[in-house]
VEXVEXBA-535032 format. One line per field, with one value per residue (C-alpha): residue number from 1; residue in one letter; x, y negated, z negated. Coordinates in pm, 1 decimal. Layout:
<pakes>
resi	(NUM, ...) .
resn	(A, ...) .
px	(X, ...) .
py	(Y, ...) .
pz	(Z, ...) .
</pakes>
This chain:
<pakes>
resi	(1, 2, 3, 4, 5, 6, 7, 8, 9, 10, 11, 12, 13, 14, 15, 16, 17, 18, 19, 20, 21, 22, 23, 24, 25, 26, 27, 28, 29, 30, 31, 32, 33, 34, 35, 36, 37, 38, 39, 40, 41, 42, 43, 44, 45, 46, 47, 48, 49, 50, 51, 52, 53, 54, 55, 56, 57, 58, 59, 60, 61, 62, 63, 64, 65, 66, 67, 68, 69, 70, 71, 72, 73, 74, 75, 76, 77, 78, 79, 80, 81, 82, 83, 84, 85, 86, 87, 88, 89, 90, 91, 92, 93, 94, 95, 96, 97, 98, 99, 100, 101, 102, 103, 104, 105, 106, 107, 108, 109, 110, 111, 112, 113, 114, 115, 116, 117, 118, 119, 120, 121, 122, 123, 124, 125, 126, 127, 128, 129, 130, 131, 132, 133, 134, 135, 136, 137, 138, 139, 140, 141, 142, 143, 144, 145, 146, 147, 148, 149, 150, 151, 152, 153, 154, 155, 156, 157, 158, 159, 160, 161, 162, 163, 164, 165, 166, 167, 168, 169, 170, 171, 172, 173, 174, 175, 176, 177, 178, 179, 180, 181, 182, 183, 184, 185, 186, 187, 188, 189, 190, 191, 192, 193, 194, 195, 196, 197, 198, 199, 200, 201, 202, 203, 204, 205, 206, 207, 208, 209, 210, 211, 212, 213, 214, 215, 216, 217, 218, 219, 220, 221, 222, 223, 224, 225, 226, 227, 228, 229, 230, 231, 232, 233, 234, 235, 236, 237, 238, 239, 240, 241, 242, 243, 244, 245, 246, 247, 248, 249, 250, 251, 252, 253, 254, 255, 256, 257, 258, 259, 260, 261, 262, 263, 264, 265, 266, 267, 268, 269, 270, 271, 272, 273, 274, 275, 276, 277, 278, 279, 280, 281, 282, 283, 284, 285, 286, 287, 288, 289, 290, 291, 292, 293, 294, 295, 296, 297, 298, 299, 300, 301, 302, 303, 304, 305, 306, 307, 308, 309, 310, 311, 312, 313, 314, 315, 316, 317, 318, 319, 320, 321, 322, 323, 324, 325, 326, 327, 328, 329, 330, 331, 332, 333, 334, 335, 336, 337, 338, 339, 340, 341, 342, 343, 344, 345, 346, 347, 348, 349, 350, 351, 352, 353, 354, 355, 356, 357, 358, 359, 360, 361, 362, 363, 364, 365, 366, 367, 368, 369, 370, 371, 372, 373, 374, 375, 376, 377, 378, 379, 380, 381, 382, 383, 384, 385, 386, 387, 388, 389, 390, 391, 392, 393, 394, 395, 396, 397, 398, 399, 400, 401, 402, 403, 404) .
resn	(M, R, A, P, P, P, P, R, P, H, A, A, R, L, A, L, C, A, A, A, L, L, A, A, C, G, G, Y, A, E, G, L, A, G, A, R, R, A, L, L, E, G, R, A, R, D, A, D, A, A, L, T, A, A, L, D, D, G, D, A, R, D, R, P, L, L, L, L, E, R, A, V, A, R, Q, R, A, G, E, H, A, A, A, A, R, D, L, M, E, A, D, E, R, L, E, V, L, D, Y, T, H, A, T, A, Q, E, V, S, R, Y, L, F, S, D, D, A, A, P, Y, R, A, Q, P, F, E, K, L, L, V, N, A, L, A, A, A, S, S, L, A, A, E, R, R, D, A, A, K, V, E, A, R, R, L, R, V, Y, R, A, F, A, E, E, R, R, A, A, S, P, S, F, A, A, A, L, D, A, L, G, P, L, C, D, L, V, A, A, A, A, L, P, G, G, V, G, A, G, V, P, D, G, R, A, E, L, L, V, L, T, S, G, G, L, V, P, H, K, R, G, A, R, V, P, L, G, A, A, V, V, Y, M, S, S, Q, G, D, L, T, E, E, E, R, H, R, A, R, A, L, Y, A, R, G, A, V, K, W, L, N, F, V, E, L, V, H, P, A, P, A, P, P, P, R, P, L, W, A, H, P, A, G, G, E, P, L, S, A, A, P, A, T, S, V, H, L, D, D, L, A, R, R, S, F, E, L, A, R, P, K, I, F, T, S, A, L, T, R, L, L, T, R, A, A, V, G, G, V, S, R, E, V, T, G, R, A, A, G, G, L, A, G, L, L, V, G, L, A, A, E, G, A, L, S, A, A, D, T, P, D, T, R, G, W, T, S, L, P, A, R, L, D, A, Y, W, L, R, L, P, P, G, E, V, E, L, A, W, G, G, A, T, R, R, L, S, L, R, A, G, V, V, H, A, A, I, F, P) .
px	(6243.5, 5945.1, 5743.1, 5385.4, 5137.5, 4956.1, 4601.1, 4340.5, 4118.8, 3799.7, 3930.3, 4006.9, 3659.3, 3506.7, 3701.6, 3591.9, 3228.8, 3248.5, 3392.6, 3118.0, 2849.2, 2988.6, 2976.0, 2633.6, 2307.4, 2268.2, 1929.9, 1578.8, 1659.2, 1928.5, 1691.3, 1444.9, 1702.7, 1568.6, 1212.7, 1322.1, 1526.4, 1223.9, 1011.4, 1271.5, 1286.0, 908.0, 868.3, 593.4, 468.3, 817.1, 835.9, 494.1, 615.1, 936.1, 745.2, 487.8, 774.4, 916.6, 577.8, 555.4, 905.6, 944.5, 903.0, 544.3, 667.2, 758.8, 426.0, 265.7, 567.7, 595.1, 225.0, 291.1, 579.3, 368.2, 75.8, 289.0, 401.8, 39.9, -66.4, 198.4, 82.6, -277.4, -398.6, -581.6, -826.0, -537.3, -329.2, -612.9, -649.7, -278.4, -290.6, -599.4, -452.5, -126.5, -310.6, -485.0, -147.5, 59.5, 169.3, 362.8, 696.4, 761.2, 1136.9, 1127.7, 923.6, 1035.4, 1270.8, 1606.3, 1464.2, 1172.6, 1401.7, 1632.9, 1347.3, 1225.8, 1547.7, 1787.4, 1764.5, 1786.9, 1430.9, 1313.5, 989.9, 720.2, 784.0, 650.4, 587.9, 700.9, 424.3, 451.1, 425.4, 109.6, -55.3, 23.2, -134.2, -491.9, -435.3, -307.3, -573.3, -848.6, -698.5, -660.0, -1017.9, -1144.7, -937.0, -1090.0, -1438.2, -1482.0, -1639.2, -1763.5, -1413.0, -1272.7, -1508.7, -1397.3, -1030.5, -1095.1, -1266.1, -974.6, -737.7, -921.3, -922.1, -549.7, -482.5, -666.1, -464.1, -143.6, -253.4, -289.8, 77.6, 212.1, 331.0, 513.9, 653.0, 881.9, 814.5, 438.3, 490.4, 715.6, 465.3, 170.4, 354.6, 445.7, 135.3, -150.2, -267.8, -249.0, -442.8, -710.0, -747.8, -775.7, -1019.1, -1236.0, -1238.2, -1360.0, -1624.9, -1961.0, -1966.1, -1588.8, -1380.1, -1655.4, -1927.1, -2108.6, -1975.1, -2247.8, -2425.0, -2306.3, -1939.9, -1726.3, -1438.3, -1107.2, -825.6, -495.2, -179.1, 157.1, 491.8, 857.6, 1180.3, 1215.3, 1268.5, 1609.4, 1646.3, 1855.7, 2157.2, 2379.4, 2694.1, 2974.2, 3062.0, 3394.0, 3308.9, 3519.4, 3329.1, 2998.0, 3096.2, 3196.0, 2867.9, 2659.5, 2840.5, 2665.8, 2320.1, 2247.5, 2073.3, 2351.3, 2415.1, 2760.9, 2819.0, 2730.4, 2967.5, 3245.2, 3186.1, 3181.2, 3507.1, 3664.2, 3547.9, 3692.8, 4020.2, 4077.4, 4030.4, 3770.9, 3527.6, 3614.5, 3290.2, 2925.5, 2665.0, 2436.4, 2233.6, 2279.5, 2057.5, 2123.0, 1992.4, 1871.1, 1891.9, 1679.5, 1324.5, 1272.3, 1137.0, 759.3, 592.0, 265.2, -58.3, -269.7, -639.6, -790.8, -1172.8, -1353.4, -1457.9, -1299.0, -977.1, -683.5, -590.3, -288.1, -317.6, -81.5, -59.2, -297.6, -32.3, 309.5, 495.9, 871.5, 876.5, 1253.3, 1303.1, 1048.4, 1226.2, 1559.4, 1404.5, 1248.1, 1581.7, 1764.6, 1505.6, 1552.9, 1934.9, 2018.5, 1775.8, 1906.5, 2264.3, 2171.4, 1995.7, 2286.0, 2542.9, 2350.4, 2283.3, 2650.1, 2745.0, 2487.3, 2611.5, 2972.8, 2894.1, 2682.7, 2935.9, 3239.3, 3382.8, 3614.8, 3766.6, 3811.4, 3975.2, 4207.1, 4298.9, 4405.7, 4530.9, 4890.6, 4852.0, 4963.3, 4758.1, 4528.0, 4440.0, 4384.1, 4148.1, 3954.7, 3926.0, 3797.8, 3551.1, 3425.6, 3383.6, 3219.8, 2977.2, 2874.8, 2836.0, 2636.9, 2405.1, 2318.6, 2265.4, 2072.2, 1729.7, 1715.3, 1339.9, 1133.8, 875.3, 1133.3, 895.7, 749.3, 814.7, 1053.1, 791.4, 412.1, 190.4, -187.1, -408.0, -773.3, -966.1, -1327.7, -1421.1, -1732.8, -1868.4, -1772.5, -1453.6, -1122.2, -761.7, -502.7, -137.2, 157.4, 523.2, 460.5, 187.2, -185.2, -505.9, -857.0, -1156.2, -1529.9, -1641.4, -1989.2, -2148.3, -2141.1, -1899.8, -1542.8, -1304.2, -936.4, -634.2, -284.6, 28.0, 362.3) .
py	(16915.9, 16835.2, 16532.5, 16601.7, 16550.5, 16216.0, 16214.2, 16306.1, 16014.1, 16200.8, 16282.7, 15918.5, 15822.7, 16084.8, 15948.9, 15592.7, 15702.9, 15895.6, 15597.2, 15377.4, 15620.9, 15646.0, 15267.6, 15237.2, 15106.3, 15124.5, 15288.2, 15212.0, 15057.5, 14831.2, 14712.3, 14588.1, 14409.9, 14069.3, 14156.6, 14287.6, 13975.1, 13760.9, 13953.8, 13912.7, 13539.0, 13501.6, 13446.2, 13702.9, 13550.1, 13563.3, 13929.4, 13987.8, 13830.2, 14036.2, 14358.5, 14276.4, 14233.9, 14568.2, 14731.2, 14580.3, 14694.5, 15011.4, 15379.6, 15503.7, 15775.3, 15505.6, 15324.0, 15468.7, 15372.1, 15024.7, 14972.2, 15054.8, 14807.7, 14531.7, 14603.5, 14514.1, 14190.1, 14103.7, 14178.9, 13938.1, 13677.8, 13710.5, 13869.0, 14149.3, 14253.4, 14284.1, 14472.3, 14719.3, 14778.8, 14856.2, 15097.4, 15275.4, 15318.1, 15447.8, 15691.1, 15853.7, 15935.7, 16014.7, 16360.6, 16453.9, 16634.1, 16799.5, 16853.3, 17094.0, 17345.4, 17265.4, 17500.0, 17376.0, 17393.5, 17166.9, 16915.5, 16926.8, 16852.0, 16552.3, 16398.2, 16405.0, 16204.7, 16448.2, 16571.1, 16218.5, 16344.9, 16114.0, 15993.8, 16214.6, 16048.0, 16162.9, 16256.3, 15933.0, 15725.9, 15906.6, 15845.5, 15474.6, 15437.5, 15489.1, 15308.9, 14994.7, 15017.0, 15031.7, 14734.8, 14528.5, 14607.1, 14491.2, 14173.0, 14109.5, 14182.2, 14474.3, 14690.0, 14972.0, 15017.6, 15011.6, 15294.2, 15503.8, 15456.9, 15529.6, 15858.0, 15951.2, 15867.5, 16097.0, 16378.3, 16347.4, 16314.1, 16643.9, 16801.5, 16679.6, 16815.6, 17160.7, 17143.8, 16986.3, 17306.7, 17437.2, 17111.4, 16869.2, 16610.1, 16611.8, 16625.7, 16317.1, 16128.3, 16211.7, 16134.2, 15788.2, 15697.9, 15888.7, 15610.7, 15350.2, 15572.7, 15638.6, 15268.8, 15159.5, 15437.3, 15360.7, 14990.6, 15059.9, 15321.0, 15270.1, 15365.5, 15325.2, 15123.9, 14882.5, 15134.5, 15030.8, 14674.2, 14429.5, 14236.5, 13888.0, 13978.2, 14007.6, 14248.0, 14186.2, 14413.4, 14230.3, 14377.6, 14206.0, 14316.3, 14225.0, 14333.8, 14608.8, 14982.8, 15124.2, 15200.1, 15458.2, 15401.9, 15637.7, 15759.7, 16003.3, 16268.4, 16460.0, 16802.9, 16973.8, 16799.5, 16889.2, 17257.5, 17255.7, 17086.8, 17329.9, 17630.6, 17555.5, 17505.1, 17851.6, 17731.4, 17839.4, 18199.3, 18342.7, 18348.6, 17978.5, 17893.7, 18089.0, 17914.0, 17571.5, 17640.4, 17765.4, 17460.5, 17233.9, 17427.4, 17401.0, 17025.2, 17038.6, 16821.4, 16628.3, 16449.6, 16534.6, 16271.8, 16207.0, 15929.4, 15727.8, 15488.2, 15115.5, 14946.0, 14586.6, 14343.7, 14470.9, 14352.4, 14053.9, 14133.9, 14146.9, 13807.1, 13725.1, 13694.7, 13397.6, 13349.0, 13000.0, 13025.0, 12704.0, 12539.8, 12813.9, 12881.2, 13027.7, 13381.5, 13600.5, 13963.9, 14260.9, 14524.9, 14817.7, 15029.6, 14972.6, 15170.4, 15155.8, 15245.4, 15195.8, 15476.4, 15693.0, 15641.5, 15738.9, 16046.0, 16154.0, 16115.0, 16324.0, 16599.6, 16594.3, 16576.2, 16951.4, 17026.7, 16738.4, 16855.3, 17207.7, 17077.5, 16854.7, 17128.3, 17405.5, 17181.2, 17090.2, 17458.6, 17538.7, 17265.2, 17362.2, 17723.1, 17644.9, 17399.4, 17607.5, 17297.4, 17467.9, 17691.5, 17401.3, 17175.2, 17435.7, 17572.2, 17232.5, 17062.8, 17137.2, 16919.5, 16605.4, 16295.2, 16481.8, 16727.5, 16443.6, 16268.8, 16586.5, 16646.7, 16293.3, 16332.7, 16663.7, 16524.6, 16210.5, 16413.3, 16616.9, 16307.4, 16120.2, 16417.1, 16438.4, 16080.9, 16092.3, 15936.4, 15623.2, 15580.9, 15516.5, 15272.0, 15001.5, 14709.5, 14865.1, 14666.4, 14789.0, 14733.2, 14730.3, 14618.6, 14656.5, 14442.8, 14483.8, 14179.8, 14119.7, 13754.7, 13536.1, 13471.8, 13153.6, 12995.3, 13121.6, 13038.6, 13314.1, 13224.1, 13459.6, 13382.7, 13035.3, 13149.8, 13091.9, 13244.8, 13095.9, 13327.7, 13291.6, 13575.6, 13725.9, 13908.6, 14287.6, 14285.7, 14411.7, 14167.3, 14205.0, 13980.0, 14070.1, 13868.0, 13904.3) .
pz	(-2298.8, -2086.5, -2183.7, -2286.8, -2005.3, -1996.8, -2129.6, -1876.4, -1776.1, -1857.9, -2206.0, -2268.7, -2152.3, -2379.3, -2674.2, -2606.6, -2569.2, -2896.3, -3078.8, -2939.4, -3044.9, -3395.5, -3427.9, -3267.8, -3406.4, -3782.9, -3746.6, -3865.6, -4203.4, -4061.0, -3790.1, -4053.7, -4268.8, -4164.5, -4259.0, -4599.5, -4663.9, -4577.9, -4828.3, -5102.9, -5033.0, -5044.5, -4668.4, -4616.1, -4289.5, -4140.1, -4240.3, -4079.8, -3753.8, -3751.3, -3814.4, -3547.6, -3301.0, -3413.7, -3355.0, -3006.1, -2910.6, -3117.4, -3050.8, -3078.3, -3314.3, -3567.8, -3541.2, -3859.1, -4068.1, -3917.0, -3988.2, -4353.5, -4359.5, -4206.1, -4438.7, -4741.9, -4574.1, -4497.6, -4854.3, -4979.4, -4729.6, -4852.6, -4526.8, -4702.5, -4429.9, -4181.5, -4438.1, -4498.2, -4122.8, -4092.0, -4384.9, -4250.8, -3903.9, -4049.8, -4276.2, -3980.5, -3821.0, -4128.2, -4237.0, -4550.2, -4579.9, -4915.2, -4915.4, -5206.5, -5003.8, -4650.5, -4471.0, -4344.3, -3990.9, -4084.2, -4250.6, -3949.7, -3717.3, -3911.2, -4041.9, -3749.0, -3433.7, -3146.0, -3210.1, -3299.0, -3452.4, -3588.9, -3941.4, -4216.9, -4550.1, -4890.9, -5137.6, -5335.1, -5017.0, -4910.2, -5247.3, -5220.1, -4874.0, -4991.2, -5322.7, -5151.0, -4879.2, -5140.9, -5328.9, -5009.5, -4906.4, -5246.3, -5221.7, -4876.5, -5021.7, -4783.3, -5050.4, -4829.9, -4685.9, -5040.3, -5138.8, -4840.7, -4928.8, -5296.6, -5207.1, -4980.7, -5261.8, -5501.0, -5245.8, -5186.3, -5557.8, -5616.1, -5333.2, -5499.5, -5837.4, -5683.7, -5583.0, -5899.6, -6067.4, -5760.3, -5623.8, -5811.4, -5539.4, -5598.4, -5975.9, -5968.3, -5751.1, -5976.6, -6301.0, -6172.7, -5972.2, -6133.2, -6367.3, -6089.1, -5847.8, -6107.6, -6187.9, -5824.2, -5736.5, -6038.5, -5950.3, -5598.4, -5677.4, -5850.9, -6217.1, -6241.7, -6484.1, -6577.6, -6650.7, -6965.9, -6972.2, -7087.2, -6813.6, -6743.2, -6704.4, -6391.9, -6351.6, -6184.3, -6063.5, -6013.2, -5859.7, -5895.1, -5755.5, -5736.3, -5570.5, -5311.4, -5330.3, -5230.0, -4859.9, -4676.6, -4457.6, -4266.2, -4440.2, -4364.9, -4622.8, -4598.0, -4463.0, -4728.8, -5008.2, -4842.1, -4826.7, -5194.3, -5287.7, -5087.6, -5232.6, -5562.1, -5411.4, -5276.6, -4960.3, -4723.4, -4626.2, -4686.9, -4312.0, -4286.1, -4570.6, -4398.6, -4067.1, -4233.5, -4415.3, -4092.9, -3899.6, -4166.0, -4190.6, -3815.9, -3835.3, -3558.0, -3755.0, -4068.8, -4148.8, -4207.5, -4124.3, -4418.5, -4581.3, -4897.5, -5086.2, -5086.2, -5398.3, -5357.6, -5647.3, -5937.5, -5967.9, -6197.6, -6544.4, -6578.0, -6597.1, -6774.5, -6581.1, -6685.7, -6614.0, -6638.3, -6626.5, -6540.3, -6865.6, -7076.2, -7261.9, -7063.9, -7151.3, -7089.6, -6984.7, -7018.7, -6743.9, -6772.0, -6598.0, -6442.7, -6175.8, -6120.0, -5752.1, -5734.5, -5988.1, -5806.1, -5472.5, -5630.4, -5792.2, -5462.3, -5283.6, -5542.2, -5507.7, -5131.2, -5132.4, -5136.0, -4853.2, -4642.2, -4700.4, -4592.5, -4285.4, -4179.5, -4228.5, -4054.0, -3754.9, -3734.8, -3735.5, -3469.4, -3239.7, -3292.4, -3205.5, -2899.5, -2761.6, -2841.4, -3009.0, -3253.2, -2984.6, -2743.3, -2996.1, -3147.6, -2805.6, -2678.4, -2993.2, -2898.2, -2594.9, -2777.1, -2710.0, -2474.4, -2750.1, -2992.9, -2754.5, -2684.0, -3057.5, -3113.3, -2829.4, -2969.8, -3318.9, -3184.4, -2977.3, -3280.6, -3496.2, -3234.0, -3181.6, -3551.6, -3660.0, -3989.3, -4013.1, -4229.9, -4202.3, -4512.1, -4644.5, -4713.3, -4780.6, -5095.8, -5413.7, -5679.3, -5948.3, -5927.4, -6216.5, -6230.6, -6458.1, -6548.0, -6670.1, -6774.9, -6741.1, -6736.0, -6386.2, -6207.1, -6080.7, -6215.5, -6136.3, -6174.2, -6222.6, -6200.1, -6138.6, -6002.7, -5760.7, -5805.2, -5674.0, -5700.4, -5708.0, -5749.3, -5976.1, -5968.2, -6258.2, -6233.3, -5937.7, -5923.9, -5757.6, -5672.2, -5625.8, -5511.3, -5584.3, -5401.6) .
</pakes>
């Protein structure tokens, strides 16, 4: 019996390259792990520095998202004017992707790396941009800028309301964020929350936050399980299902690149906000509205999951067909080690070409609480969770404070 031929050098090189690509960079979310850890540990300025470095070195297509990330770090560091500038610049460049209405081709373009398109926000992220920008502008006493952002927020909120009935993504965003958006917009605009309040009082919007939202990381799903899952979703054609089953049966590709959510430690329970007016009795305030952004992020991901699965699978099938991968692997699989190496190289090439996108607004807090206080003018100290803020309140004026 003749011994099997030795592996061809180029096949071995292909296999090594494929293995290297599969173990390559963990993607966007992994690259910002240090900044997220700094935020969780209360080191907002360290997070700001790390995100500034990422902006200097990063791809221009990620700039809007990195600006959003840095804005949250700057809010937590008390740099509200700088945070507002970041949010405003990001807003000018940001578009929205509604997964529930997007086609598989659109999702493919924006969620997989070979097209490397600019980041497109989810509906709830877009609503938060103007809300946080208005709050930061108020905290920096840039009242005209706060009014501009509040008007933009109301415009986008009306746009979202028009899509509520047809889009679960917009409905989920509005259900969670509507009261917060209304409160922030009313605080920033004349005749808002405080309309009709007796003269001699000052008004105060306070935002507090804790924890971090879940972030995405790359994951590999068995191709057979993906095909079974997609068979119940109805997004694949019968021909696509047949091709996926055939590809899996031949053993040409065993895995589908996908994303999963990583859940940080849960946010701490809500803590009381205390106000200590100069010469007056301290008082405790309850939130006017609370938002569980961690739950909203999970809900948004679940709504997007079927479309992302469809996108990943259809792209895999397209690449396999264009490259003739299944024919090459099955035609040479009998060649012993050489066939194995070619198969590994083919699978590695497909996996490397379709690395899932782990981008998302990862610096957002898990929980966001908004308070509304009416206090006598003068000096006041706010205390929340061991942190304090001192403000000088003026009668008839809306002020704002933001706690990390």
